[in-house]
C-alpha positions in Angstrom: -8.3 2.6 3.0 -8.2 3.7 6.8 -5.4 4.6 9.1 -5.2 3.9 13.1 -2.3 5.3 15.5 -1.8 4.6 18.9 -0.6 6.8 21.2 -0.3 7.1 25.1 2.1 3.9 25.8 5.2 4.4 27.9 6.9 3.0 31.2 5.2 2.9 34.5 5.5 1.4 38.0 3.2 -1.4 38.9 0.2 -0.1 40.4 0.4 2.5 38.0 -2.0 4.0 35.1 -1.9 4.5 31.6 -4.3 5.8 28.9 -4.2 4.6 25.3 -5.9 6.3 22.4 -6.4 5.0 19.1 -7.1 7.8 16.4 -8.6 6.9 13.2 -8.3 9.1 9.8 -11.8 8.9 8.7 -14.7 8.9 10.9 -15.3 4.8 11.4 -16.0 4.2 15.4 -19.9 5.0 14.4 -20.0 2.1 11.9 -17.5 -0.4 13.4 -16.5 -2.2 16.3 -12.8 -1.5 17.6 -10.6 -3.9 19.2 -7.6 -3.7 21.7 -4.8 -6.4 21.1 -1.5 -7.1 22.7 1.5 -8.8 22.0 4.3 -9.5 24.2 7.8 -10.9 23.4 7.5 -14.4 22.5 3.9 -14.3 22.9 0.7 -14.5 20.3 -1.3 -11.5 20.1 -4.0 -11.6 22.5 -7.3 -9.7 22.4 -7.6 -7.4 25.6 -10.8 -5.6 25.2 -13.4 -4.7 22.3 -16.2 -2.3 21.8 -19.2 -2.9 19.4 -20.9 -0.4 17.2 -23.4 -0.2 19.9 -21.0 0.5 22.7 -21.0 -2.9 24.1 -17.8 -4.0 25.7 -16.2 -7.2 26.7 -12.8 -8.0 28.2 -10.3 -10.6 28.8 -10.4 -12.0 32.0 -7.1 -10.9 32.9 -7.7 -7.1 32.8 -11.5 -7.1 33.9 -12.0 -4.7 36.6 -8.8 -3.0 35.6 -9.0 -1.9 32.0 -11.9 0.2 30.1 -12.6 0.5 26.6 -14.3 3.7 25.6 -15.0 5.7 22.2 -15.2 9.5 21.4 -16.9 9.1 18.1 -17.1 12.8 17.4 -12.9 13.0 17.7 -12.8 9.6 15.9 -10.6 8.0 18.8 -11.3 5.0 20.9 -9.5 5.0 24.3 -8.3 2.2 26.5 -8.0 3.2 30.0 -5.3 0.7 32.1 -5.3 0.8 35.8 -3.6 -1.3 38.5 -1.2 -2.2 35.6 0.9 -5.4 36.1 4.4 -6.4 34.8 2.5 -9.0 33.2 0.7 -6.3 31.1 4.4 -5.1 29.6 3.5 -5.2 25.8 3.0 -3.7 22.2 -0.6 -2.9 22.1 -2.7 -2.5 19.1 -6.1 -1.2 17.9 -8.0 -3.3 14.9 -11.0 -2.1 13.4 -12.7 -5.2 10.9 -14.3 -3.2 8.1 -16.6 -4.6 5.8 -13.7 -4.6 3.3 -10.6 -5.8 5.3 -9.1 -5.5 9.0 -7.3 -2.5 9.7 -4.4 -2.2 12.6 -2.4 0.6 13.9 1.3 0.2 14.7 1.3 -0.3 18.0 2.2 1.8 21.2 4.6 0.1 23.6 3.6 -0.6 27.4 6.3 -1.2 30.1 5.5 -1.9 33.2 8.4 -2.5 35.8 9.7 -1.2 39.2 
């Protein structure tokens, strides 16, 4: 069993920044890749950023150049640095780790971008 806890969400004005964290209950980030998803009201959950076990990263086109996913395997934490935030980035953000047993999700953290 793996528990993931997201933190770092909040309210910010357009153009602002936030840094989300996803802390794991076990040292799994050396073994499995991690994804950040988001879900806005009325929308499907969408993949925002991903980091593989090897450290390769991928981003949705809508966040390329603004968001950065990174990992601190020693601290069992994955980060999502979000810069130049836009109102359309408003959503609940979730981290996900897919192991060879099951996918695990965190509870989500709310990000609101509004003036």
